[in-house]
N, C-alpha and C positions, 0 to 999 in steps of 0.2 A: 410279666406282661400279660394283660388280658384285653383283647380287642373285641369290640362289638362287630357284628358281621359286616356292617357297612365300612367300618374302618379297615377291616381285614381285606375286604374286596378291593378297596381303593389301593391299599398297599401292594396287593398281589397283582393288580391290573386285570381283574376279572369282575364279572357282574355278580350281584347278590343272587340272582337266579341261578348262575353257574354253581355257586356254593350250595344252594339248596339242592340242586340236581346231584352234585357230588356226594352230598350227605345221603340222599335218597338211594343212590346205587352203591353206597358203602365205600366210596373211594376216599372221601375226606370227611370224617365226622368232626363236629365241633368239640372242643375240649370240655365244654360244659354248656348246659342249657338251663336257664332260669325257669324253675318249675312254676313260678307264679305268673310270668308273662310270656314264656316260650322263647325269649330272646336267646340267640345263639352267640357263644363267645369262643374265640380262638386264641391259642397261645403260641409260644415260640416253636414248640414241636409241630404244631399245625402249619406254621410258616415254612418250616423245613420240608415237610411232606408236600406242601403246595409247590415249592420250588422243584421238587423231584417230579411231580406230576407235569408241571409246565415244561420241564426238560424233555420228558418223553413225548409230550404233545408236539413239541417243536420237531421231534424226529418222526412225527406222523404215526405214532403207536395208537391203536384203538384204545378207548377207555377200559374195556374189559381186560385187555392185555396188560395195561398199566396196573390195574387193580391186582391182577394175578402176580405180577412181578414184585410189586411193593409189599404184598402180603405173604410172599414166599418166606419160609423160615430161613432160607439160605441167603436172603437179600441183606446186603450190607452197604 
């Protein structure tokens, strides 16, 4: 599965701008970027990570803390 950023945003229920911001702060990187046109693509792993981010956002965790939790080597 390879989704263009708009498709992924719609599926996840977030804006394209949110995905750009999450990429900028290192919270959710696209699975690939087309070098010719700069289009961002997301895969199943990205969707799983997005679900985790949305779960922590629902619990009112700040983005910095979510990034720390998800990037922790002990996170499972």
